[in-house]
Each structure stands twice: as C-alpha cells, then as structure tokens.
C-alpha positions as CSV (number, residue, x, y, z in Angstrom):
1,M,-84.5,31.3,-3.3
2,K,-86.4,34.0,-5.1
3,P,-84.5,35.6,-7.8
4,I,-82.8,38.6,-6.5
5,R,-84.1,41.6,-8.3
6,M,-81.4,43.4,-10.1
7,F,-81.8,46.8,-11.6
8,S,-80.1,48.2,-14.8
9,I,-80.0,51.9,-16.2
10,S,-83.4,52.3,-17.9
11,A,-84.2,53.9,-21.3
12,S,-86.1,56.7,-19.5
13,L,-82.9,57.4,-17.1
14,I,-80.8,57.6,-20.0
15,F,-83.1,60.3,-21.6
16,L,-83.2,62.2,-18.3
17,L,-79.4,62.2,-17.9
18,Q,-79.2,63.6,-21.6
19,F,-81.9,66.0,-20.7
20,L,-80.3,67.3,-17.7
21,A,-77.0,67.6,-19.5
22,C,-78.5,69.4,-22.3
23,A,-81.3,71.6,-20.5
24,P,-81.1,75.4,-21.5
25,S,-79.9,77.9,-19.3
26,T,-82.4,79.7,-16.9
27,K,-82.8,83.4,-17.3
28,L,-84.7,85.2,-14.4
29,K,-87.5,87.6,-15.9
30,P,-89.1,90.0,-13.9
31,G,-91.5,88.6,-11.6
32,G,-89.2,85.5,-11.1
33,V,-88.6,86.4,-7.4
34,K,-92.1,86.5,-7.0
35,H,-92.8,82.9,-8.2
36,L,-90.0,81.8,-5.7
37,K,-91.8,83.5,-3.0
38,A,-94.8,81.6,-4.0
39,L,-92.8,78.3,-3.8
40,H,-91.6,79.0,-0.6
41,A,-95.0,79.8,0.7
42,R,-96.5,76.5,-0.8
43,I,-93.7,74.4,0.9
44,D,-94.4,76.4,4.1
45,E,-98.1,75.3,3.8
46,I,-97.1,71.7,3.3
47,L,-94.8,71.5,6.4
48,A,-97.5,73.1,8.3
49,D,-99.8,70.2,7.8
50,S,-101.4,68.5,11.0
51,A,-99.5,65.2,10.2
52,L,-96.3,66.9,11.0
53,A,-97.5,68.9,14.2
54,Q,-95.2,66.9,16.6
55,S,-92.3,66.3,14.3
56,S,-89.4,68.1,13.0
57,A,-88.6,68.6,9.5
58,G,-85.5,69.5,7.8
59,V,-85.4,70.4,4.3
60,K,-82.8,72.0,1.9
61,I,-83.2,72.5,-2.1
62,V,-80.4,74.0,-3.9
63,S,-79.8,74.9,-7.6
64,L,-77.0,72.8,-9.1
65,R,-76.3,75.5,-11.6
66,T,-76.0,78.5,-9.5
67,G,-75.9,77.3,-5.8
68,E,-78.9,79.4,-5.1
69,V,-80.9,78.1,-2.1
70,F,-84.3,77.6,-3.5
71,Y,-85.8,76.6,0.1
72,E,-84.2,75.9,3.4
73,H,-85.8,75.1,6.8
74,N,-83.9,73.5,9.7
75,S,-81.4,72.0,7.3
76,H,-78.6,72.7,10.1
77,L,-80.1,70.3,12.5
78,L,-79.3,66.7,13.0
79,F,-81.4,63.9,11.9
80,H,-81.3,60.2,11.9
81,P,-80.8,59.6,8.1
82,A,-82.1,56.1,8.1
83,S,-81.4,54.5,4.6
84,N,-80.0,58.0,3.3
85,Q,-77.0,56.9,4.9
86,K,-76.6,54.7,1.9
87,L,-75.8,57.7,-0.2
88,L,-72.7,58.3,1.9
89,T,-71.8,54.5,1.4
90,S,-72.3,54.3,-2.2
91,A,-70.4,57.7,-2.7
92,T,-67.5,56.7,-1.0
93,A,-67.6,53.3,-2.7
94,L,-67.2,54.8,-6.0
95,G,-65.0,57.4,-4.8
96,I,-62.5,55.0,-3.2
97,L,-63.1,51.5,-4.9
98,G,-64.0,53.0,-8.2
99,P,-66.4,52.2,-10.8
100,A,-64.3,49.3,-12.0
101,F,-63.9,47.4,-8.9
102,E,-64.9,43.8,-8.8
103,F,-65.8,41.4,-5.7
104,S,-64.1,37.9,-6.1
105,T,-65.0,34.8,-4.6
106,R,-62.7,31.8,-5.1
107,L,-61.8,28.3,-4.9
108,A,-58.5,27.2,-4.1
109,C,-56.2,24.3,-3.0
110,D,-52.7,23.8,-2.0
111,S,-50.4,23.7,-5.2
112,G,-50.0,20.3,-6.7
113,A,-52.9,18.8,-4.8
114,V,-54.9,17.9,-7.7
115,K,-53.7,14.4,-9.2
116,D,-55.8,12.7,-11.9
117,S,-59.6,13.5,-11.0
118,V,-59.0,13.9,-7.3
119,L,-58.0,16.8,-5.1
120,N,-56.0,15.5,-2.3
121,G,-56.3,17.7,0.4
122,N,-58.8,20.8,1.4
123,L,-60.8,22.8,-0.9
124,F,-61.0,26.5,0.1
125,L,-64.1,28.5,-0.5
126,I,-62.8,32.0,-0.1
127,G,-65.1,35.1,0.2
128,G,-64.3,38.6,-1.0
129,G,-67.5,40.4,0.4
130,N,-69.6,39.9,-2.6
131,P,-73.3,40.6,-1.3
132,D,-74.9,39.3,-4.5
133,L,-73.7,35.9,-4.7
134,T,-76.4,33.4,-5.0
135,S,-76.9,29.6,-5.2
136,M,-76.7,29.3,-8.9
137,E,-73.3,31.3,-9.1
138,L,-72.1,28.7,-6.4
139,F,-73.2,26.0,-8.7
140,G,-71.1,27.8,-11.5
141,L,-68.0,27.5,-9.4
142,A,-68.6,23.8,-8.9
143,Q,-69.2,23.5,-12.7
144,Q,-65.7,24.9,-13.2
145,L,-64.2,22.3,-11.1
146,K,-66.2,19.7,-13.0
147,Q,-64.8,21.0,-16.3
148,A,-61.2,21.1,-14.8
149,G,-61.8,17.1,-14.3
150,I,-62.1,17.0,-10.8
151,R,-64.5,14.5,-9.3
152,K,-63.5,14.1,-5.7
153,V,-62.2,16.1,-2.8
154,S,-60.6,14.0,-0.4
155,G,-60.3,16.7,2.3
156,D,-62.6,19.3,4.1
157,L,-64.5,22.4,2.3
158,I,-62.9,25.1,4.4
159,C,-65.0,28.4,4.3
160,D,-62.6,31.4,4.4
161,D,-64.6,34.7,5.3
162,F,-61.4,36.3,6.9
163,Y,-61.5,39.0,4.4
164,F,-63.6,40.8,7.2
165,D,-63.7,40.8,10.8
166,D,-66.1,38.7,13.1
167,L,-68.5,41.4,13.9
168,R,-71.7,40.1,12.7
169,W,-73.8,43.2,13.3
170,G,-73.8,47.0,12.6
171,S,-73.2,49.4,15.5
172,G,-76.4,50.2,17.3
173,W,-78.6,47.7,15.5
174,A,-81.8,46.8,17.5
175,W,-81.5,43.3,18.8
176,D,-85.1,42.5,18.4
177,D,-84.9,42.9,14.6
178,D,-83.8,39.2,14.5
179,P,-84.7,37.0,12.4
180,A,-85.9,39.8,9.9
181,A,-84.4,39.7,6.6
182,Y,-83.4,43.4,6.5
183,S,-81.2,42.7,9.6
184,P,-79.0,39.7,8.4
185,R,-75.6,38.4,9.8
186,L,-72.5,40.1,8.1
187,T,-69.8,38.1,6.6
188,A,-67.4,38.2,3.5
189,L,-68.7,34.9,2.4
190,T,-72.4,35.7,1.8
191,V,-74.9,33.6,-0.3
192,N,-78.6,34.4,-1.1
193,K,-78.5,37.6,1.2
194,N,-77.9,35.2,4.1
195,V,-81.6,34.3,4.4
196,V,-83.8,31.4,3.6
197,D,-87.3,31.7,1.9
198,V,-90.0,29.9,3.9
199,A,-93.1,29.2,2.2
200,V,-96.5,27.9,3.9
201,T,-99.5,26.3,1.9
202,P,-102.5,24.7,3.6
203,G,-102.7,21.0,4.0
204,D,-105.0,19.0,1.9
205,S,-107.6,19.0,4.5
206,A,-108.8,20.8,7.7
207,G,-106.9,19.8,10.7
208,K,-103.7,18.8,8.8
209,L,-100.5,20.4,9.2
210,A,-99.6,23.0,6.7
211,N,-97.0,22.2,4.2
212,V,-93.6,24.0,4.7
213,F,-91.0,24.6,1.9
214,V,-87.6,26.1,2.5
215,D,-85.8,27.6,-0.4
216,P,-83.0,26.7,-1.3
217,P,-83.7,23.2,0.1
218,T,-81.2,22.7,2.9
219,D,-80.2,20.6,5.7
220,F,-78.3,23.8,7.2
221,V,-81.7,24.7,8.8
222,Q,-84.1,22.4,10.7
223,V,-88.0,22.9,10.6
224,V,-90.5,22.7,13.4
225,N,-93.9,22.8,12.2
226,T,-96.7,22.9,14.8
227,S,-99.2,24.8,12.3
228,A,-102.8,23.6,11.4
229,T,-105.1,24.0,8.4
230,V,-108.6,25.3,8.8
231,Q,-111.4,25.2,6.1
232,F,-111.6,29.1,5.5
233,G,-109.3,31.9,6.2
234,W,-111.9,34.1,7.7
235,Q,-112.3,31.6,10.6
236,I,-108.9,32.8,11.8
237,D,-110.1,36.2,13.0
238,S,-113.8,35.2,13.9
239,L,-112.8,32.2,16.1
240,R,-109.8,34.1,17.3
241,L,-107.3,31.5,16.1
242,P,-103.7,32.3,16.2
243,P,-102.5,33.6,12.9
244,L,-99.6,32.0,11.0
245,I,-96.2,32.8,12.2
246,I,-93.0,32.3,10.5
247,G,-89.9,32.6,12.4
248,R,-86.6,31.3,13.8
249,R,-85.7,30.5,17.2
250,W,-83.5,33.3,17.4
251,Q,-83.5,33.9,21.2
252,Q,-82.1,30.3,21.3
253,N,-79.2,31.2,18.8
254,Q,-80.5,28.3,16.6
255,N,-81.1,28.0,12.8
256,T,-84.4,26.1,13.6
257,I,-87.3,27.5,11.5
258,V,-90.5,27.5,13.5
259,V,-94.1,27.8,11.7
260,D,-97.1,28.1,13.9
261,G,-100.5,29.1,13.9
262,V,-103.3,28.4,11.4
263,I,-103.8,28.9,7.6
264,G,-107.1,28.4,5.6
265,M,-107.5,26.2,2.6
266,D,-108.6,29.2,0.7
267,Q,-105.2,30.7,1.2
268,T,-102.7,30.0,-1.6
269,R,-99.4,30.8,0.1
270,V,-97.8,32.5,2.9
271,S,-93.9,33.4,2.8
272,A,-91.4,35.0,4.6
273,E,-87.5,35.4,4.4
274,V,-85.7,34.5,7.7
275,N,-82.1,35.5,8.3
276,I,-79.7,32.6,9.2
277,L,-76.7,32.1,11.9
278,S,-73.4,31.2,10.8
279,P,-73.9,32.6,7.0
280,E,-70.5,31.5,6.0
281,L,-71.1,27.8,6.7
282,Y,-74.4,28.3,5.1
283,A,-72.6,29.2,1.9
284,G,-70.3,26.1,2.4
285,T,-73.2,23.9,2.9
286,I,-74.8,25.2,-0.2
287,F,-71.7,24.8,-2.3
288,R,-71.3,21.3,-0.8
289,D,-74.7,20.5,-2.4
290,M,-73.7,22.1,-5.7
291,L,-70.5,19.9,-5.7
292,S,-72.8,17.0,-5.4
293,Y,-75.0,18.1,-8.0
294,S,-72.1,18.3,-10.3
295,G,-70.9,14.8,-9.6
296,I,-68.1,15.9,-7.2
297,K,-67.8,14.0,-3.8
298,L,-66.7,15.7,-0.6
299,G,-64.8,13.3,1.6
300,G,-64.5,15.7,4.5
301,R,-66.8,18.2,6.4
302,V,-67.8,21.7,5.8
303,T,-65.9,24.0,8.4
304,R,-64.6,27.3,8.7
305,G,-61.0,28.5,8.5
306,L,-58.2,30.6,7.4
307,A,-56.9,29.7,4.0
308,P,-53.0,29.7,3.5
309,A,-51.2,32.6,1.9
310,T,-49.9,30.5,-1.0
311,L,-52.5,28.6,-2.9
312,E,-53.6,27.7,-6.5
313,T,-56.8,29.2,-7.7
314,L,-59.1,26.6,-9.4
315,A,-62.2,28.7,-10.1
316,E,-63.4,32.3,-9.5
317,H,-66.6,34.3,-9.6
318,R,-66.2,38.1,-10.2
319,Q,-69.0,40.5,-9.5
320,P,-68.8,44.0,-10.9
321,I,-69.6,46.8,-8.3
322,V,-71.9,49.0,-10.4
323,P,-74.8,46.5,-10.3
324,T,-74.1,45.9,-6.8
325,L,-74.6,49.8,-6.1
326,I,-77.6,49.8,-8.3
327,N,-79.2,46.9,-6.3
328,L,-78.1,48.7,-3.0
329,N,-79.9,52.1,-3.6
330,K,-82.9,50.9,-5.8
331,V,-83.9,48.3,-3.2
332,S,-82.1,49.7,-0.3
333,D,-80.4,46.4,0.9
334,N,-78.9,46.8,4.3
335,L,-76.5,43.8,3.9
336,T,-75.0,45.3,0.6
337,A,-74.5,48.6,2.4
338,E,-72.7,46.8,5.4
339,L,-70.3,44.6,3.2
340,L,-69.5,47.5,0.9
341,L,-68.5,49.5,4.3
342,K,-66.2,46.5,5.1
343,T,-65.0,46.4,1.7
344,I,-63.9,49.9,1.8
345,G,-62.1,49.5,4.9
346,A,-60.3,46.4,3.7
347,E,-59.2,48.0,0.4
348,K,-58.3,51.2,1.8
349,F,-56.5,49.9,5.2
350,G,-55.8,46.4,4.5
351,R,-57.1,43.1,5.9
352,R,-59.4,42.6,7.8
353,G,-62.1,44.8,6.7
354,N,-64.4,46.2,9.4
355,A,-67.0,48.9,9.8
356,E,-64.5,51.2,11.8
357,N,-62.0,51.3,9.0
358,G,-64.7,51.7,6.4
359,L,-66.1,54.7,8.5
360,R,-62.6,56.2,8.8
361,A,-62.4,55.9,4.9
362,M,-65.8,57.7,4.6
363,R,-64.7,60.5,6.7
364,L,-61.4,61.0,4.7
365,F,-63.6,60.8,1.4
366,L,-66.1,63.4,2.9
367,G,-63.3,65.7,4.4
368,A,-61.5,65.6,1.0
369,A,-64.8,66.8,-0.6
370,G,-65.0,69.7,2.0
371,I,-67.8,68.3,3.9
372,D,-67.3,68.9,7.8
373,T,-67.3,65.4,9.2
374,T,-67.0,66.8,12.8
375,A,-70.9,67.9,12.5
376,M,-72.2,64.4,12.0
377,Q,-72.0,61.1,13.7
378,L,-71.6,57.9,11.4
379,A,-72.1,54.4,12.9
380,D,-73.0,52.0,9.9
381,G,-73.3,51.9,6.1
382,S,-76.9,51.3,5.9
383,G,-78.6,53.6,8.3
384,L,-80.2,50.6,10.2
385,S,-78.4,52.2,13.3
386,R,-80.0,55.0,15.2
387,Y,-76.5,56.2,16.1
388,N,-76.1,57.7,12.8
389,L,-76.8,61.6,12.8
390,I,-76.6,64.0,9.8
391,T,-77.9,67.1,8.5
392,P,-79.9,67.7,5.2
393,A,-77.4,70.3,4.5
394,A,-74.5,67.9,4.7
395,V,-76.5,65.4,2.3
396,V,-76.9,68.2,-0.3
397,D,-73.3,69.1,0.1
398,L,-72.5,65.5,-0.5
399,L,-74.8,65.1,-3.6
400,T,-73.6,68.5,-5.0
401,V,-70.0,67.1,-4.9
402,V,-70.9,64.1,-6.6
403,W,-72.9,65.9,-9.5
404,H,-70.0,67.9,-10.3
405,D,-67.4,65.1,-10.4
406,F,-68.0,63.8,-13.9
407,K,-66.2,60.6,-13.1
408,L,-68.9,59.5,-10.6
409,R,-71.9,61.5,-11.6
410,N,-73.7,59.2,-14.1
411,V,-72.9,56.0,-12.4
412,F,-74.0,57.3,-9.2
413,I,-77.2,58.8,-10.6
414,S,-78.1,55.6,-12.1
415,T,-78.1,53.7,-8.8
416,L,-81.0,56.0,-7.6
417,P,-84.8,55.0,-7.4
418,I,-86.9,57.0,-10.1
419,A,-90.3,58.3,-8.9
420,G,-93.1,56.3,-10.1
421,V,-90.9,53.9,-12.0
422,D,-88.8,51.7,-10.0
423,G,-87.0,50.8,-6.4
424,T,-88.4,52.1,-3.3
425,L,-90.0,55.2,-5.3
426,E,-91.9,52.6,-7.7
427,N,-95.4,53.7,-6.2
428,R,-94.5,57.4,-5.3
429,M,-95.4,60.5,-7.0
430,T,-97.4,59.1,-9.7
431,G,-99.5,61.2,-11.5
432,T,-97.7,64.3,-10.4
433,P,-95.0,66.6,-12.1
434,A,-92.3,64.7,-10.1
435,E,-93.1,61.2,-11.8
436,G,-90.1,60.0,-13.8
437,I,-88.0,63.3,-13.0
438,V,-87.1,62.9,-9.2
439,L,-84.1,60.5,-8.5
440,A,-83.8,60.0,-4.9
441,K,-83.0,57.6,-2.1
442,T,-85.6,57.1,0.5
443,G,-85.0,56.4,4.1
444,S,-87.2,54.8,6.6
445,L,-87.0,53.6,10.4
446,S,-89.7,53.7,13.0
447,G,-90.6,57.2,13.4
448,V,-88.0,58.5,10.8
449,S,-88.5,59.3,7.1
450,A,-86.0,61.0,4.8
451,I,-85.8,61.4,0.9
452,S,-82.6,63.0,-0.7
453,G,-81.7,63.2,-4.4
454,Y,-81.8,65.2,-7.6
455,T,-84.6,66.8,-9.6
456,V,-85.3,69.4,-12.4
457,T,-87.7,72.4,-12.5
458,L,-90.1,72.9,-15.5
459,D,-87.7,75.3,-16.7
460,G,-85.0,72.3,-16.8
461,E,-83.0,73.9,-14.0
462,E,-81.2,70.9,-12.1
463,L,-81.8,71.0,-8.3
464,V,-80.5,68.8,-5.6
465,F,-82.5,68.3,-2.2
466,S,-82.8,66.8,1.1
467,I,-86.0,66.2,3.3
468,M,-85.8,64.8,6.5
469,M,-88.7,64.4,9.1
470,Q,-88.9,62.8,12.7
471,P,-90.1,61.7,14.9
472,F,-93.7,60.9,14.3
473,V,-96.4,58.3,15.4
474,V,-98.7,59.1,12.4
475,P,-98.8,56.4,9.7
476,T,-95.5,56.9,7.6
477,S,-97.7,57.2,4.5
478,A,-98.7,60.9,5.9
479,I,-95.2,61.9,6.2
480,R,-94.4,60.6,2.7
481,K,-97.1,62.3,1.2
482,A,-95.8,65.7,2.8
483,Q,-92.4,64.9,1.0
484,D,-94.0,63.8,-2.4
485,N,-96.0,67.0,-2.3
486,I,-92.9,69.1,-1.8
487,C,-91.1,67.2,-4.7
488,A,-94.2,67.8,-6.9
489,E,-94.3,71.6,-6.3
490,V,-90.5,71.8,-7.1
491,C,-90.9,70.0,-10.3
492,G,-93.7,72.0,-11.4
493,F,-92.1,75.3,-10.5
494,S,-91.1,77.8,-13.3
495,R,-89.3,81.1,-12.9
496,N,-90.6,82.1,-16.4
497,K,-94.2,81.0,-16.3
C-alpha cells in the first residue's frame, strides 16, 4: 500500500494561531463603512460572474470579535454541504469523544489458552473503529505476539467488527460510485482504508500482457488481466484502441480486480485504488500473512465472529483521535468521517455503533451549542450523501461556537487545510492575500462546491465564513475561482487603509 499521508500542525499554523490570539483590536476610523461597502460591491461583482449564472450561491462572513456581519447573501437557504459535512462530524467528535480519545484494535484469547508457545483455541482480532490502521500496524500486533513467545495458534482467527452495525454504506450514497476508493465499505475492523492499490506497467514488448501489481500482495483479491501492450501511448487515441481500465467486478459482488485495455511501452505506470468487499475479512487475511511473516502458524481459518465478553488481551494498538481528525479534514477522507460518526454513536449510546445514533448525538451536540437542528437535514458523516441539507448560516454558527470554546479551538483549527500550503487547499489561493491565511474545509460533489472556515483581514480582524454554490455544469475550477476570489478580497480588506 502507498503510505497514508498524515498531517501535523505546521510551524506556519502555530504562528498563525499565535497571530490570531494576539492581533490588535480593530478601531473603525471615519470612512471605514465606506470601505466595507466597497467590499460588498466587489463580492457582488464576483457572484455576478457568468460562471454562476445558472447557480445559487450562499455566503456569510462574520467578525469573530464583534459578531458584525461582513457580508451575507442567501445564507438562510439550504445547500448540499458535500464535505463541509465533515466540519459537523469533526466538531461533534471533539465535543463528545474529546481530544484525548483513542481507538483500540486488540488481539485476545480465552483466559488460560496459551500454554508454552501454543495458543490452544481461537485468536480474536477485535476492531474498535480505527480508520487509520495499516498493514504495518497489524504487523506490529503480530510482533507483540511473537515477543510474548507464541509460535502457533491452533484454532481460527476470528475477526470481530461488531463494535459497529452491519450497514456498509452511508444513507443516500450513490450505488454506481463502486468501486471507487472514496466510497469504501464501512466496518469497525478497517485496514489500508479498505482498498487495494493496483499498479499496471507495460509488458516487455508490444503484444504482451501488461504487468499488474496489487499492494498489499494478498490472495484476498483475484486478478483478471486482459490488457495488452502497444509500442507507443499515442497509438491508443490515433488507432482508437480501448484505454486502460482498472476496476473490480462490483456488479457481481466479487473481489476480482479486472485490468483491461491498452498501455504503451512509453508509459511508466498507471495506478488506481479499488475498494473491496468484506473489509473485516480483508483485515484478517492481511493479519494472517503478518502472523506468517512473524513465524507464527495459524492452524485454522480466517472468519468473522463475535468475541466472548470475557477475554484476555494479548496485544493492542491504540490510535489517538487528533491525527485522525487532521487527516479527516486535510485530506477529506470519507471513510474516516463515517467511522467517526459510528464511533460517536457507540460511545454516546453504547454498542453497536451506527450512523443513526451518531447523527442523534450530533444533533444533541449542535442543539446544546444553540444551533437549530430542525432547519437542517443530516444523513451521513462525510457529506457523500445528497440527503444532507444545511445553510451557510448554520455552518458559520457552528464554527463560531467552536472558535469561542477554548477546549476545542486550537485542535479543531489544526485539522483544517491551509490555503496554498496543504490538504485540499494546497493548490488554491496561491499568490493572493489569502495564501497561508485562510484555514478552511472544502466540499465537492458533482455540481456542488463549498468552502467554510476562518481567516483574518489586513487589520488582523478574525473572521468566520461559509460559501456554498450549486448546482452547476460549468467546470468546478470556475466555481472555485469565484470562491478563492472572495477569500482573497476578504483577506486583503482593511477598515483603516
């Protein structure tokens, strides 16, 4: 598997947080209102762009110091938030689970089952909802067994993912998103984001099959390779040859990877991440291989089952929630959002965790913060569902509450992408006054684009904002340009100059 990119609090962000905390108070000089009117006119001009002619835009920008509304347009209307839904999920996770929460993945057995170097009975691999578990961390668990002197397991490896319910999708998810990596199956026992990485390279001569590599190497998936190699990549278009396709037999509900089409000898590598079925058994299969690499023989099979209530823990991996939240919002990972939502439900209302209880807990959290949950519709944790409906005003209200909660503020802000620096904003707003200043969560679906977060003006005045735009058929880049231009105007605004 490719290494999962994890983010940490950068030095630039720490500096920004210090700057936000220490920025001087803003004094309104004569002519300040005139400058604000000029800002209104400029944002109006941006929203009047022809790219938005067939679309609706909702915008709200508010001073975090005074509560003054800098700008507002259709902020009371409902929009699909797309991945702005993750703002609600991450804030709820911090509010309910707390920044000290840790995910646990355990290995356990019946008490007294280990004698000499043999575990006489079944070994249980128990998932606790960790969305960031990797093959290497499973190898670490196997190494803990080895260090404990275990060399053989006589029984089965039983995969327990019953911390969550059995619903593998989010409400309202599109059926034809399979087998995309952004729409993985959901389980409490997750590894490698519940995907495999498939890489294709050309054969050693024209007419030969292409080479297919699956990472991690596993017999959990089968490969059907009907591809072909041609001399040059340009021949694919000129001769109207079928392009290379990497997929899975998802319509047949099979973990069979299919590679078809043509690749040129001058093409170095084509790769894709493909989601897989029964991810809890995928995790078990990977762990079985890690046992073997560690010199531990498994006598039985890999299966799924519920671990008994009384077990002896043999090894454990713990994952802090803060890196998970940073990865969630920086990368905008859907799997992380959905597993967090179910974890919230499990911790708030007890096993088994499900999205319904997670959303119930979210409504309670938002309601306690003074946000009207009757004026929104919540369907999942990631925003992949089009059943979600929320207003820009409600998002601004949530972000304002988090800002003024000193137990949550800095951790929450550290999870957001920084314009022109990292995450989903790495290539946006570069060379503008917003670069390195805007900290915001993006959101994208077909015909939907949103961005919400925090920024400061030239005077150092902290602002919260939400911009949502939909529906549209123009390129998403044109919509994002309008959003970026608004952010740049706000960051370059001064009451005093």
